N, CA, C and O atoms as a Tinker XYZ file with bonds, in Angstrom:
   460  protein
     1  N      5.221000   11.304000  -11.026000    73     2
     2  CA     4.573000   12.017000  -10.226000    64     1     3
     3  C      4.672000   10.715000   -8.762000    63     2     4     5
     4  O      4.613000    9.509000   -9.001000    81     3
     5  N      4.834000   11.309000   -7.230000    73     3     6
     6  CA     5.561000   10.375000   -6.440000    64     5     7
     7  C      4.165000   10.643000   -5.765000    63     6     8     9
     8  O      3.660000   11.765000   -5.790000    81     7
     9  N      3.426000    9.315000   -5.022000    73     7    10
    10  CA     2.723000    8.899000   -4.516000    64     9    11
    11  C      3.124000    8.725000   -3.308000    63    10    12    13
    12  O      4.246000    8.251000   -3.127000    81    11
    13  N      2.205000    9.106000   -2.091000    73    11    14
    14  CA     2.698000    7.639000   -0.493000    64    13    15
    15  C      0.477000    7.693000   -0.800000    63    14    16    17
    16  O     -0.458000    8.389000   -1.195000    81    15
    17  N      0.866000    6.352000   -0.223000    73    15    18
    18  CA    -0.760000    5.442000   -0.171000    64    17    19
    19  C     -0.660000    5.916000    1.437000    63    18    20    21
    20  O      0.214000    6.783000    1.448000    81    19
    21  N     -1.115000    5.748000    2.650000    73    19    22
    22  CA    -1.244000    6.749000    3.726000    64    21    23
    23  C     -1.956000    6.610000    4.674000    63    22    24    25
    24  O     -3.104000    7.056000    4.673000    81    23
    25  N     -1.382000    5.894000    5.802000    73    23    26
    26  CA    -2.740000    5.999000    6.350000    64    25    27
    27  C     -2.020000    7.312000    7.775000    63    26    28    29
    28  O     -1.001000    7.222000    8.459000    81    27
    29  N     -2.958000    8.261000    7.738000    73    27    30
    30  CA    -1.962000    8.860000    9.543000    64    29    31
    31  C     -2.297000    8.477000   10.680000    63    30    32    33
    32  O     -2.263000    9.370000   11.526000    81    31
    33  N     -2.770000    6.976000   11.206000    73    31    34
    34  CA    -2.904000    6.569000   12.196000    64    33    35
    35  C     -2.059000    6.068000   12.819000    63    34    36    37
    36  O     -1.955000    5.789000   14.013000    81    35
    37  N     -0.817000    5.834000   11.150000    73    35    38
    38  CA    -0.259000    4.710000   11.138000    64    37    39
    39  C      1.662000    5.150000   11.801000    63    38    40    41
    40  O      2.221000    5.334000   10.720000    81    39
    41  N      2.354000    5.289000   12.497000    73    39    42
    42  CA     3.267000    5.449000   13.398000    64    41    43
    43  C      4.347000    5.125000   11.715000    63    42    44    45
    44  O      4.749000    5.999000   10.947000    81    43
    45  N      4.536000    3.779000   11.608000    73    43    46
    46  CA     5.813000    4.032000    9.601000    64    45    47
    47  C      4.958000    4.552000    9.007000    63    46    48    49
    48  O      5.488000    4.284000    7.928000    81    47
    49  N      3.710000    5.292000    8.597000    73    47    50
    50  CA     3.019000    5.719000    7.720000    64    49    51
    51  C      3.565000    7.082000    8.252000    63    50    52    53
    52  O      4.644000    7.347000    7.721000    81    51
    53  N      3.302000    7.666000    8.803000    73    51    54
    54  CA     3.706000    9.324000    9.729000    64    53    55
    55  C      5.961000    9.341000    9.709000    63    54    56    57
    56  O      6.510000   10.417000    9.948000    81    55
    57  N      6.680000    8.304000    9.465000    73    55    58
    58  CA     7.493000    7.872000    9.547000    64    57    59
    59  C      7.955000    8.633000    7.981000    63    58    60    61
    60  O      8.521000    9.590000    7.453000    81    59
    61  N      7.191000    7.323000    7.751000    73    59    62
    62  CA     7.474000    7.843000    5.760000    64    61    63
    63  C      6.629000    9.198000    5.355000    63    62    64    65
    64  O      7.056000    9.438000    4.225000    81    63
    65  N      5.835000   10.026000    5.615000    73    63    66
    66  CA     5.701000   11.126000    4.516000    64    65    67
    67  C      6.694000   11.953000    5.485000    63    66    68    69
    68  O      7.106000   12.900000    4.814000    81    67
    69  N      7.405000   12.004000    7.136000    73    67    70
    70  CA     7.773000   12.967000    6.800000    64    69    71
    71  C      9.362000   12.655000    6.514000    63    70    72    73
    72  O     10.038000   13.588000    6.948000    81    71
    73  N     10.076000   11.730000    5.976000    73    71    74
    74  CA    11.012000   11.505000    5.304000    64    73    75
    75  C     11.014000   11.785000    3.658000    63    74    76    77
    76  O     11.820000   11.654000    2.737000    81    75
    77  N      9.834000   12.181000    3.802000    73    75    78
    78  CA     9.425000   12.617000    2.273000    64    77    79
    79  C     10.054000   13.900000    1.873000    63    78    80    81
    80  O     10.852000   14.368000    1.061000    81    79
    81  N      8.955000   14.366000    3.281000    73    79    82
    82  CA     8.851000   15.767000    3.259000    64    81    83
    83  C     10.115000   16.381000    3.247000    63    82    84    85
    84  O     10.528000   17.332000    2.583000    81    83
    85  N     10.766000   15.542000    4.259000    73    83    86
    86  CA    12.868000   16.326000    4.396000    64    85    87
    87  C     13.411000   15.837000    3.134000    63    86    88    89
    88  O     14.636000   15.838000    3.255000    81    87
    89  N     12.965000   15.293000    1.628000    73    87    90
    90  CA    13.338000   15.631000    0.738000    64    89    91
    91  C     13.356000   16.477000   -0.398000    63    90    92    93
    92  O     13.929000   16.465000   -1.487000    81    91
    93  N     12.438000   17.320000    0.271000    73    91    94
    94  CA    11.925000   18.359000   -0.850000    64    93    95
    95  C     11.663000   18.055000   -2.513000    63    94    96    97
    96  O     11.994000   18.737000   -3.482000    81    95
    97  N     10.835000   16.576000   -2.437000    73    95    98
    98  CA    10.490000   16.374000   -3.500000    64    97    99
    99  C      8.823000   16.879000   -3.222000    63    98   100   101
   100  O      8.180000   17.162000   -2.211000    81    99
   101  N      8.419000   16.801000   -5.204000    73    99   102
   102  CA     6.845000   17.229000   -4.931000    64   101   103
   103  C      5.914000   15.561000   -5.279000    63   102   104   105
   104  O      5.998000   14.640000   -6.091000    81   103
   105  N      5.383000   15.795000   -4.545000    73   103   106
   106  CA     4.152000   14.582000   -4.160000    64   105   107
   107  C      2.959000   14.772000   -3.850000    63   106   108   109
   108  O      2.298000   15.804000   -3.740000    81   107
   109  N      2.775000   13.951000   -3.745000    73   107   110
   110  CA     1.254000   13.705000   -3.498000    64   109   111
   111  C      0.538000   12.418000   -2.403000    63   110   112   113
   112  O      1.019000   11.317000   -2.669000    81   111
   113  N     -0.581000   12.383000   -1.164000    73   111   114
   114  CA    -0.731000   11.834000   -0.527000    64   113   115
   115  C     -2.261000   11.485000   -1.015000    63   114   116   117
   116  O     -3.326000   12.049000   -1.267000    81   115
   117  N     -1.587000   10.015000   -0.976000    73   115   118
   118  CA    -3.473000    9.552000   -0.965000    64   117   119
   119  C     -3.915000    8.691000    0.153000    63   118   120   121
   120  O     -3.259000    7.715000    0.516000    81   119
   121  N     -4.958000    9.031000    0.661000    73   119   122
   122  CA    -5.324000    9.102000    2.123000    64   121   123
   123  C     -5.799000    8.155000    1.120000    63   122   124   125
   124  O     -6.427000    8.807000    0.286000    81   123
   125  N     -5.782000    6.192000    0.639000    73   123   126
   126  CA    -5.988000    4.928000    1.038000    64   125   127
   127  C     -7.092000    4.355000    2.147000    63   126   128   129
   128  O     -7.493000    3.191000    2.130000    81   127
   129  N     -7.366000    4.998000    2.767000    73   127   130
   130  CA    -9.510000    4.711000    3.966000    64   129   131
   131  C    -10.255000    5.873000    3.916000    63   130   132   133
   132  O    -11.212000    5.828000    4.689000    81   131
   133  N    -10.160000    6.908000    3.279000    73   131   134
   134  CA   -11.051000    7.646000    2.978000    64   133   135
   135  C    -11.208000    7.446000    1.473000    63   134   136   137
   136  O    -12.261000    7.217000    0.878000    81   135
   137  N     -9.765000    7.592000    0.865000    73   135   138
   138  CA   -10.183000    7.339000   -0.751000    64   137   139
   139  C     -9.446000    6.073000   -1.448000    63   138   140   141
   140  O     -8.313000    6.129000   -1.926000    81   139
   141  N    -10.434000    4.702000   -1.422000    73   139   142
   142  CA   -10.134000    3.312000   -1.450000    64   141   143
   143  C     -9.179000    3.062000   -3.162000    63   142   144   145
   144  O     -9.336000    3.813000   -4.125000    81   143
   145  N     -8.454000    2.124000   -3.147000    73   143   146
   146  CA    -8.039000    2.369000   -4.241000    64   145   147
   147  C     -9.023000    1.238000   -5.511000    63   146   148   149
   148  O     -8.674000    0.066000   -5.378000    81   147
   149  N     -9.714000    1.366000   -6.216000    73   147   150
   150  CA   -10.582000    0.782000   -6.658000    64   149   151
   151  C     -9.822000   -1.103000   -7.611000    63   150   152   153
   152  O     -8.776000   -0.569000   -7.980000    81   151
   153  N     -9.740000   -1.908000   -7.895000    73   151   154
   154  CA    -9.631000   -2.626000   -8.266000    64   153   155
   155  C     -8.165000   -2.869000   -9.288000    63   154   156   157
   156  O     -7.132000   -3.444000   -8.946000    81   155
   157  N     -8.469000   -2.238000  -10.603000    73   155   158
   158  CA    -8.077000   -1.756000  -11.503000    64   157   159
   159  C     -6.438000   -0.521000  -11.073000    63   158   160   161
   160  O     -5.468000   -0.246000  -11.778000    81   159
   161  N     -6.723000   -0.176000   -9.971000    73   159   162
   162  CA    -5.492000    0.459000   -9.151000    64   161   163
   163  C     -5.315000    0.189000   -8.505000    63   162   164   165
   164  O     -5.202000    1.253000   -7.897000    81   163
   165  N     -5.064000   -0.686000   -7.674000    73   163   166
   166  CA    -4.276000   -1.989000   -6.844000    64   165   167
   167  C     -4.050000   -3.012000   -8.014000    63   166   168   169
   168  O     -3.368000   -3.939000   -7.579000    81   167
   169  N     -4.332000   -3.168000   -9.183000    73   167   170
   170  CA    -3.750000   -3.798000  -10.233000    64   169   171
   171  C     -2.149000   -3.323000  -10.899000    63   170   172   173
   172  O     -1.427000   -4.177000  -11.413000    81   171
   173  N     -1.725000   -1.844000  -10.805000    73   171   174
   174  CA    -1.193000   -0.908000  -11.154000    64   173   175
   175  C     -0.590000   -1.382000  -10.029000    63   174   176   177
   176  O      0.283000   -2.228000  -10.219000    81   175
   177  N     -0.847000   -1.029000   -8.798000    73   175   178
   178  CA    -0.152000   -0.542000   -8.048000    64   177   179
   179  C      0.589000   -1.881000   -8.110000    63   178   180   181
   180  O      1.767000   -1.697000   -8.413000    81   179
   181  N      0.264000   -3.223000   -7.913000    73   179   182
   182  CA     0.831000   -4.180000   -7.321000    64   181   183
   183  C      2.103000   -4.707000   -8.666000    63   182   184   185
   184  O      3.078000   -5.427000   -8.449000    81   183
   185  N      1.739000   -4.136000   -9.931000    73   183   186
   186  CA     2.743000   -4.051000  -10.573000    64   185   187
   187  C      4.647000   -3.489000  -10.628000    63   186   188   189
   188  O      5.813000   -3.860000  -10.755000    81   187
   189  N      3.631000   -2.228000  -10.395000    73   187   190
   190  CA     5.085000   -1.640000   -9.614000    64   189   191
   191  C      5.627000   -1.689000   -8.649000    63   190   192   193
   192  O      6.667000   -1.093000   -8.370000    81   191
   193  N      4.653000   -2.830000   -7.583000    73   191   194
   194  CA     5.287000   -3.415000   -6.381000    64   193   195
   195  C      6.405000   -4.128000   -6.770000    63   194   196   197
   196  O      7.541000   -4.280000   -6.320000    81   195
   197  N      5.440000   -4.743000   -8.249000    73   195   198
   198  CA     5.757000   -6.778000   -8.556000    64   197   199
   199  C      5.327000   -7.379000   -7.440000    63   198   200   201
   200  O      6.369000   -7.970000   -7.154000    81   199
   201  N      4.817000   -7.575000   -6.868000    73   199   202
   202  CA     4.346000   -8.853000   -5.622000    64   201   203
   203  C      2.059000   -8.582000   -6.115000    63   202   204   205
   204  O      1.098000   -7.904000   -6.479000    81   203
   205  N      2.814000  -10.114000   -5.548000    73   203   206
   206  CA     0.760000  -10.673000   -5.473000    64   205   207
   207  C     -0.166000   -9.569000   -4.621000    63   206   208   209
   208  O      0.191000   -8.867000   -3.675000    81   207
   209  N     -1.157000   -9.631000   -5.113000    73   207   210
   210  CA    -1.787000   -8.885000   -3.447000    64   209   211
   211  C     -1.986000   -9.905000   -2.538000    63   210   212   213
   212  O     -2.924000   -9.487000   -1.859000    81   211
   213  N     -1.696000  -10.901000   -2.149000    73   211   214
   214  CA    -1.654000  -11.292000   -0.748000    64   213   215
   215  C     -0.014000  -10.965000   -0.548000    63   214   216   217
   216  O      0.420000  -11.512000    0.466000    81   215
   217  N      0.884000  -10.274000   -1.215000    73   215   218
   218  CA     2.246000   -9.729000   -0.567000    64   217   219
   219  C      1.790000   -7.884000    0.767000    63   218   220   221
   220  O      2.252000   -7.291000    1.742000    81   219
   221  N      0.648000   -7.820000   -0.201000    73   219   222
   222  CA     0.471000   -6.601000    0.570000    64   221   223
   223  C     -0.939000   -6.464000    1.978000    63   222   224   225
   224  O     -1.351000   -5.588000    2.738000    81   223
   225  N     -1.284000   -8.072000    1.642000    73   223   226
   226  CA    -2.207000   -7.883000    2.769000    64   225   227
   227  C     -1.855000   -7.599000    4.087000    63   226   228   229
   228  O     -0.930000   -8.324000    4.453000    81   227
   229  N     -2.384000   -6.532000    5.251000    73   227   230
   230  CA    -2.291000   -7.035000    6.523000    64   229   231
   231  C     -3.225000   -8.340000    7.468000    63   230   232   233
   232  O     -4.300000   -8.397000    8.065000    81   231
   233  N     -2.171000   -9.194000    7.194000    73   231   234
   234  CA    -2.782000  -11.037000    8.226000    64   233   235
   235  C     -3.518000  -10.218000    9.274000    63   234   236   237
   236  O     -4.729000  -10.420000    9.363000    81   235
   237  N     -2.989000   -9.372000   10.036000    73   235   238
   238  CA    -3.362000   -9.656000   11.207000    64   237   239
   239  C     -4.699000   -9.202000   11.742000    63   238   240   241
   240  O     -5.275000   -9.684000   12.717000    81   239
   241  N     -5.412000   -7.508000   10.437000    73   239   242
   242  CA    -6.960000   -7.156000   10.801000    64   241   243
   243  C     -8.061000   -8.498000   10.963000    63   242   244   245
   244  O     -8.007000   -9.662000   10.564000    81   243
   245  N     -8.690000   -8.015000   11.452000    73   243   246
   246  CA   -10.553000   -8.481000   11.665000    64   245   247
   247  C    -10.357000   -8.967000   10.575000    63   246   248   249
   248  O    -10.011000  -10.148000   10.598000    81   247
   249  N    -10.509000   -8.177000    8.963000    73   247   250
   250  CA   -11.742000   -8.573000    8.514000    64   249   251
   251  C    -10.417000   -9.442000    7.481000    63   250   252   253
   252  O    -10.618000   -9.796000    6.320000    81   251
   253  N     -9.071000   -9.655000    8.251000    73   251   254
   254  CA    -8.583000  -10.952000    7.077000    64   253   255
   255  C     -9.018000  -12.096000    7.121000    63   254   256   257
   256  O     -9.119000  -12.853000    6.156000    81   255
   257  N     -9.397000  -12.386000    8.555000    73   255   258
   258  CA    -9.389000  -13.839000    9.188000    64   257   259
   259  C    -11.550000  -14.066000    9.430000    63   258   260   261
   260  O    -12.157000  -15.122000    9.606000    81   259
   261  N    -12.050000  -12.823000    9.344000    73   259   262
   262  CA   -13.476000  -13.136000    8.323000    64   261   263
   263  C    -13.781000  -13.504000    7.826000    63   262   264   265
   264  O    -14.321000  -14.609000    7.867000    81   263
   265  N    -13.516000  -12.278000    6.414000    73   263   266
   266  CA   -13.110000  -13.338000    5.273000    64   265   267
   267  C    -12.117000  -14.729000    4.331000    63   266   268   269
   268  O    -12.175000  -15.303000    3.244000    81   267
   269  N    -11.520000  -14.741000    5.204000    73   267   270
   270  CA   -11.595000  -15.964000    5.327000    64   269   271
   271  C     -9.780000  -16.296000    4.312000    63   270   272   273
   272  O     -9.410000  -17.434000    4.026000    81   271
   273  N     -9.019000  -15.101000    3.983000    73   271   274
   274  CA    -7.806000  -14.117000    2.909000    64   273   275
   275  C     -6.531000  -15.086000    3.555000    63   274   276   277
   276  O     -5.338000  -14.986000    3.269000    81   275
   277  N     -7.150000  -16.024000    4.488000    73   275   278
   278  CA    -6.078000  -16.776000    4.577000    64   277   279
   279  C     -6.124000  -18.137000    3.687000    63   278   280   281
   280  O     -5.644000  -19.203000    4.075000    81   279
   281  N     -6.687000  -17.971000    2.604000    73   279   282
   282  CA    -6.882000  -19.577000    2.271000    64   281   283
   283  C     -6.149000  -19.107000    0.535000    63   282   284   285
   284  O     -6.268000  -18.384000   -0.454000    81   283
   285  N     -5.160000  -20.469000    1.366000    73   283   286
   286  CA    -4.228000  -20.157000    0.141000    64   285   287
   287  C     -5.112000  -20.979000   -2.026000    63   286   288   289
   288  O     -4.536000  -21.252000   -3.080000    81   287
   289  N     -6.607000  -21.030000   -1.604000    73   287   290
   290  CA    -7.816000  -21.571000   -2.791000    64   289   291
   291  C     -7.796000  -19.669000   -3.440000    63   290   292   293
   292  O     -7.551000  -19.388000   -4.613000    81   291
   293  N     -8.072000  -18.743000   -2.477000    73   291   294
   294  CA    -8.381000  -17.554000   -2.850000    64   293   295
   295  C     -7.235000  -16.887000   -4.578000    63   294   296   297
   296  O     -6.033000  -16.784000   -4.826000    81   295
   297  N     -8.573000  -16.601000   -5.352000    73   295   298
   298  CA    -7.891000  -16.227000   -6.066000    64   297   299
   299  C     -6.670000  -14.827000   -6.453000    63   298   300   301
   300  O     -6.379000  -14.372000   -5.347000    81   299
   301  N     -5.960000  -14.093000   -7.458000    73   299   302
   302  CA    -5.008000  -13.163000   -6.976000    64   301   303
   303  C     -6.353000  -12.161000   -6.751000    63   302   304   305
   304  O     -6.514000  -11.362000   -5.829000    81   303
   305  N     -7.562000  -12.542000   -8.239000    73   303   306
   306  CA    -8.947000  -11.505000   -8.401000    64   305   307
   307  C     -9.196000  -11.675000   -7.069000    63   306   308   309
   308  O     -8.646000  -10.791000   -6.412000    81   307
   309  N     -9.645000  -12.253000   -6.584000    73   307   310
   310  CA   -10.176000  -12.701000   -5.353000    64   309   311
   311  C     -9.128000  -10.905000   -3.769000    63   310   312   313
   312  O     -9.429000   -9.882000   -3.154000    81   311
   313  N     -8.262000  -11.598000   -3.973000    73   311   314
   314  CA    -7.574000  -10.770000   -2.602000    64   313   315
   315  C     -7.415000   -9.182000   -3.630000    63   314   316   317
   316  O     -7.773000   -8.230000   -2.937000    81   315
   317  N     -7.186000   -8.953000   -4.376000    73   315   318
   318  CA    -7.314000   -7.599000   -4.696000    64   317   319
   319  C     -8.665000   -6.982000   -4.889000    63   318   320   321
   320  O     -8.745000   -5.791000   -5.189000    81   319
   321  N    -10.291000   -8.117000   -4.652000    73   319   322
   322  CA   -11.115000   -6.919000   -4.588000    64   321   323
   323  C    -11.300000   -6.902000   -2.932000    63   322   324   325
   324  O    -11.815000   -6.066000   -2.190000    81   323
   325  N    -10.629000   -8.242000   -2.662000    73   323   326
   326  CA   -11.121000   -7.941000   -0.471000    64   325   327
   327  C    -10.256000   -6.636000   -0.417000    63   326   328   329
   328  O     -9.741000   -6.368000    0.669000    81   327
   329  N    -10.145000   -6.198000   -0.972000    73   327   330
   330  CA    -8.030000   -4.945000   -0.708000    64   329   331
   331  C     -9.225000   -3.226000   -1.246000    63   330   332   333
   332  O     -9.378000   -2.026000   -1.016000    81   331
   333  N     -9.727000   -4.352000   -2.033000    73   331   334
   334  CA   -10.932000   -2.440000   -2.541000    64   333   335
   335  C    -11.772000   -2.493000   -1.204000    63   334   336   337
   336  O    -11.853000   -1.980000   -0.088000    81   335
   337  N    -12.269000   -3.315000   -1.919000    73   335   338
   338  CA   -13.867000   -3.286000   -0.971000    64   337   339
   339  C    -13.198000   -3.248000    0.478000    63   338   340   341
   340  O    -13.774000   -2.558000    1.318000    81   339
   341  N    -12.206000   -3.825000    0.795000    73   339   342
   342  CA   -12.128000   -3.207000    2.525000    64   341   343
   343  C    -10.369000   -2.748000    2.481000    63   342   344   345
   344  O     -9.452000   -3.559000    2.351000    81   343
   345  N    -10.209000   -1.206000    2.631000    73   343   346
   346  CA    -8.933000   -1.090000    2.361000    64   345   347
   347  C     -8.189000   -1.338000    3.441000    63   346   348   349
   348  O     -7.210000   -2.074000    3.317000    81   347
   349  N     -8.497000   -0.806000    4.623000    73   347   350
   350  CA    -7.953000   -1.408000    5.901000    64   349   351
   351  C     -7.059000   -2.491000    5.700000    63   350   352   353
   352  O     -6.056000   -2.575000    6.408000    81   351
   353  N     -7.330000   -3.427000    4.718000    73   351   354
   354  CA    -6.480000   -4.020000    5.129000    64   353   355
   355  C     -5.165000   -3.729000    4.241000    63   354   356   357
   356  O     -4.077000   -4.234000    4.516000    81   355
   357  N     -5.308000   -3.142000    3.498000    73   355   358
   358  CA    -3.637000   -2.887000    2.660000    64   357   359
   359  C     -2.075000   -2.628000    3.691000    63   358   360   361
   360  O     -2.108000   -1.901000    4.684000    81   359
   361  N     -1.291000   -3.070000    3.416000    73   359   362
   362  CA    -0.132000   -2.851000    4.116000    64   361   363
   363  C     -0.028000   -1.125000    3.854000    63   362   364   365
   364  O     -0.665000   -0.594000    2.945000    81   363
   365  N      0.938000   -0.286000    4.861000    73   363   366
   366  CA     1.833000    0.943000    4.695000    64   365   367
   367  C      2.555000    1.471000    5.072000    63   366   368   369
   368  O      2.796000    1.341000    6.272000    81   367
   369  N      3.215000    2.246000    4.386000    73   367   370
   370  CA     2.491000    3.026000    3.608000    64   369   371
   371  C      2.961000    2.878000    2.948000    63   370   372   373
   372  O      4.090000    2.674000    3.393000    81   371
   373  N      2.976000    2.759000    1.402000    73   371   374
   374  CA     3.404000    2.322000   -0.701000    64   373   375
   375  C      3.611000    3.970000   -1.214000    63   374   376   377
   376  O      2.800000    4.840000   -1.532000    81   375
   377  N      5.322000    3.934000   -1.113000    73   375   378
   378  CA     5.348000    5.008000   -2.266000    64   377   379
   379  C      5.722000    4.673000   -3.109000    63   378   380   381
   380  O      6.645000    3.873000   -3.263000    81   379
   381  N      4.675000    5.566000   -4.396000    73   379   382
   382  CA     5.055000    4.932000   -5.808000    64   381   383
   383  C      5.351000    6.250000   -6.406000    63   382   384   385
   384  O      4.819000    7.357000   -6.479000    81   383
   385  N      6.803000    5.450000   -6.940000    73   383   386
   386  CA     7.736000    6.721000   -7.720000    64   385   387
   387  C      7.306000    6.295000   -8.967000    63   386   388   389
   388  O      7.358000    5.081000   -9.165000    81   387
   389  N      6.670000    7.395000  -10.333000    73   387   390
   390  CA     6.199000    6.744000  -11.501000    64   389   391
   391  C      6.002000    4.906000  -11.985000    63   390   392   393
   392  O      4.806000    4.640000  -12.105000    81   391
   393  N      6.579000    4.150000  -12.155000    73   391   394
   394  CA     6.266000    2.517000  -12.307000    64   393   395
   395  C      6.535000    1.508000  -11.410000    63   394   396   397
   396  O      6.273000    0.313000  -11.278000    81   395
   397  N      7.255000    2.535000  -10.727000    73   395   398
   398  CA     7.549000    1.680000   -9.658000    64   397   399
   399  C      7.737000    1.646000   -7.872000    63   398   400   401
   400  O      8.600000    2.362000   -7.364000    81   399
   401  N      6.878000    0.780000   -7.030000    73   399   402
   402  CA     6.909000    1.517000   -5.805000    64   401   403
   403  C      7.744000    0.273000   -4.566000    63   402   404   405
   404  O      8.668000   -0.537000   -4.483000    81   403
   405  N      6.858000    0.747000   -3.962000    73   403   406
   406  CA     7.090000    0.284000   -2.442000    64   405   407
   407  C      6.801000    0.777000   -1.607000    63   406   408   409
   408  O      6.666000    1.984000   -1.406000    81   407
   409  N      6.561000   -0.622000   -0.563000    73   407   410
   410  CA     5.770000   -0.513000    0.498000    64   409   411
   411  C      7.385000    0.055000    1.818000    63   410   412   413
   412  O      8.555000   -0.248000    1.585000    81   411
   413  N      7.071000    0.606000    2.664000    73   411   414
   414  CA     8.850000    1.581000    2.666000    64   413   415
   415  C      8.149000    0.852000    4.208000    63   414   416   417
   416  O      7.926000    1.828000    4.924000    81   415
   417  N      7.715000   -0.482000    4.996000    73   415   418
   418  CA     8.838000   -0.828000    6.647000    64   417   419
   419  C      9.825000   -1.735000    6.663000    63   418   420   421
   420  O      9.849000   -2.959000    6.532000    81   419
   421  N     10.757000   -0.783000    6.875000    73   419   422
   422  CA    10.690000    0.304000    7.176000    64   421   423
   423  C     10.713000    1.535000    6.540000    63   422   424   425
   424  O     10.423000    1.185000    5.396000    81   423
   425  N     10.864000    2.766000    6.496000    73   423   426
   426  CA    11.092000    3.984000    5.968000    64   425   427
   427  C     11.769000    4.423000    5.148000    63   426   428   429
   428  O     11.618000    5.141000    4.159000    81   427
   429  N     12.893000    3.721000    5.841000    73   427   430
   430  CA    14.339000    3.709000    4.695000    64   429   431
   431  C     14.616000    3.108000    3.490000    63   430   432   433
   432  O     15.736000    2.819000    3.070000    81   431
   433  N     13.491000    2.917000    2.913000    73   431   434
   434  CA    13.395000    1.000000    1.983000    64   433   435
   435  C     13.242000    2.198000    0.361000    63   434   436   437
   436  O     13.862000    2.103000   -0.698000    81   435
   437  N     11.889000    3.517000    0.889000    73   435   438
   438  CA    11.788000    4.445000    0.343000    64   437   439
   439  C     12.987000    5.120000   -0.243000    63   438   440   441
   440  O     13.096000    5.687000   -1.330000    81   439
   441  N     13.879000    4.934000    0.724000    73   439   442
   442  CA    15.681000    6.105000   -0.399000    64   441   443
   443  C     16.547000    4.781000   -1.594000    63   442   444   445
   444  O     17.672000    4.433000   -1.955000    81   443
   445  N     15.537000    4.550000   -1.742000    73   443   446
   446  CA    16.547000    4.016000   -3.133000    64   445   447
   447  C     15.378000    4.451000   -4.503000    63   446   448   449
   448  O     15.780000    4.358000   -5.662000    81   447
   449  N     14.083000    4.871000   -4.231000    73   447   450
   450  CA    13.236000    5.113000   -5.093000    64   449   451
   451  C     13.267000    6.602000   -5.025000    63   450   452   453
   452  O     12.768000    7.189000   -5.985000    81   451
   453  N     13.731000    7.260000   -4.124000    73   451   454
   454  CA    14.063000    8.404000   -4.458000    64   453   455
   455  C     15.001000    9.121000   -4.753000    63   454   456   457
   456  O     14.863000   10.270000   -5.173000    81   455
   457  N     16.402000    8.385000   -4.525000    73   455   458
   458  CA    17.720000    8.735000   -5.249000    64   457   459
   459  C     17.261000    8.882000   -6.941000    63   458   460
   460  O     18.109000    9.160000   -7.789000    81   459
């Protein structure tokens, strides 16, 4: 199964969607701002990305600063819970293919998973 975690307001995310449409593959789109990932779903996604939660955070968002997420004392669980409560903090776009995923910035990073 191929899933694109997508924010239609983001030009990089729209670019990734266009590349995915051109691939001819069957996929689903999850608008994660409207349908946020739960903490458990985020753990699965992070395992597929092979990244810690901190790498999925958008550090320039106001919520990042307000919640004090730059503090290295924040645990992995605290960061995951922040992502679940504030989906705007999630880096985008993210493409997941089965048990592998990639942050598609730039969108060309998707190619290896789609091959």
